C-alpha positions as CSV (number, residue, x, y, z in Angstrom):
1,M,13.9,147.9,12.1
2,S,16.6,144.7,12.2
3,K,20.3,143.7,13.5
4,T,20.4,142.4,10.0
5,E,19.1,146.0,8.4
6,K,21.3,148.7,10.9
7,K,24.5,146.0,9.4
8,Q,23.7,147.1,6.5
9,I,23.6,150.8,7.2
10,K,26.5,150.5,9.1
11,N,28.5,148.8,6.3
12,S,26.8,151.2,3.6
13,I,28.0,154.4,4.7
14,L,31.1,152.7,6.3
15,M,32.0,151.9,2.6
16,I,30.6,155.5,0.8
17,A,33.5,156.6,3.5
18,G,36.9,154.1,2.4
19,M,35.6,155.0,-1.1
20,L,36.0,159.0,0.0
21,C,38.9,158.2,2.3
22,L,40.8,156.9,-1.2
23,L,39.3,159.0,-3.7
24,I,41.2,162.3,-1.3
25,G,44.3,159.6,-1.6
26,L,44.6,159.2,-4.7
27,N,44.5,162.9,-6.0
28,T,47.0,165.7,-5.9
29,V,47.0,167.2,-2.2
30,T,49.3,167.5,0.4
31,E,51.3,164.9,1.8
32,L,49.4,165.5,5.6
33,V,45.2,165.3,3.4
34,K,46.6,162.2,1.2
35,Y,48.3,159.0,3.5
36,P,45.7,159.5,7.0
37,A,43.3,159.6,3.7
38,L,44.4,156.0,2.2
39,I,45.2,154.5,6.0
40,V,41.7,155.2,6.5
41,S,40.1,154.0,3.4
42,L,42.8,151.0,3.6
43,A,41.4,150.7,7.7
44,S,38.2,150.5,6.3
45,F,38.4,147.4,3.6
46,L,39.8,145.4,6.6
47,Y,36.7,145.5,8.9
48,M,34.7,145.8,5.9
49,I,36.1,142.5,4.6
50,F,36.2,141.0,8.4
51,G,32.2,142.2,8.9
52,F,32.0,139.7,5.4
53,V,33.4,137.3,7.3
54,M,31.8,137.1,10.3
55,D,29.1,137.3,8.6
56,A,29.4,133.7,6.6
57,T,30.5,132.2,9.0
58,H,28.2,133.4,11.0
59,Q,25.7,132.0,8.7
60,L,27.4,128.8,7.8
61,S,26.7,128.0,11.6
62,S,23.0,128.8,11.6
63,A,22.4,126.2,8.9
64,K,24.7,123.6,9.7
65,K,22.0,123.9,13.0
66,E,19.2,123.6,10.5
67,N,20.3,120.8,9.3
68,S,21.7,119.0,12.5
69,K,18.1,119.3,13.9
């Protein structure tokens, strides 16, 4: 399994966990469950955005290296 495939699997699992926590946080549950679930879903969303930006910059730098050759 390549590094890219492992990254995609990790991001898919993270997305599912974040959506599950968001679903739990938006339902009528106690505050002890609601707010931590919303924080976890927000953190997973921000981490996914970070991963997307890092992947985009990596692809841009790879394309720039190929064009300079």
